[in-house]
C-alpha positions in Angstrom: 0.0 0.0 0.0 3.0 2.2 0.0 2.6 2.8 -3.7 -0.9 4.0 -3.2 0.2 6.3 -0.4 2.8 7.8 -2.7 0.1 8.6 -5.3 -2.3 10.2 -2.8 0.4 12.1 -0.8 0.2 15.1 -3.2 -3.6 15.4 -2.8 -4.1 18.5 -0.7 -7.9 18.9 -0.7 -10.1 15.9 -0.1 -13.5 17.4 -0.8 -16.7 15.3 -0.8 -16.9 11.5 -0.8 -17.1 10.9 -4.6 -13.8 12.9 -5.1 -12.1 10.8 -2.4 -13.3 7.7 -4.1 -11.9 8.9 -7.5 -8.5 9.6 -6.0 -8.3 6.3 -4.3 -9.5 4.4 -7.4 -6.9 6.2 -9.5 -4.1 5.5 -7.0 -5.1 1.8 -6.9 -5.1 1.5 -10.6 -1.7 3.2 -10.9 -0.2 0.9 -8.2 -1.9 -2.2 -9.5 1.2 -3.5 -11.4 3.1 -3.8 -8.1 0.5 -5.9 -6.3 1.2 -9.5 -5.6 -1.4 -12.3 -5.6 -2.6 -13.4 -2.2 -2.3 -16.9 -1.0 -5.7 -18.6 -1.1 -7.1 -16.2 -3.7 -8.9 -19.1 -5.4 -11.0 -19.4 -2.3 -12.3 -15.8 -2.4 -15.6 -16.7 -4.2 -16.4 -19.3 -1.5 -15.6 -16.6 1.2 -17.8 -14.1 -0.6 -20.7 -16.6 -0.7 -20.2 -17.5 3.0 -20.2 -13.9 4.0 -23.3 -13.2 1.9 -25.1 -16.1 3.6 -24.0 -15.0 7.0 -25.2 -11.5 6.6 -28.5 -11.9 4.8 -31.4 -10.5 6.7 -34.2 -13.1 6.9 -36.9 -10.9 8.5 
C-alpha cells in the first residue's frame, strides 16, 4: 500500500466523498502492477458466498 500512499500524498484537498473515491481508485489503478497475488485467492468466491449467507437479513 506504500505505492498507493505515494500517489495520494500530493492530494491537498479531499472534498466530498465521490472525489475521495476517485483519487483512491486512480491510486489503486496506478499501483496495480506492483500488487502480488494473495495466497488462497482461489477461495475468495467461497468466502464471498459464505459472507453473503451469514449477513442476509431473513426478517
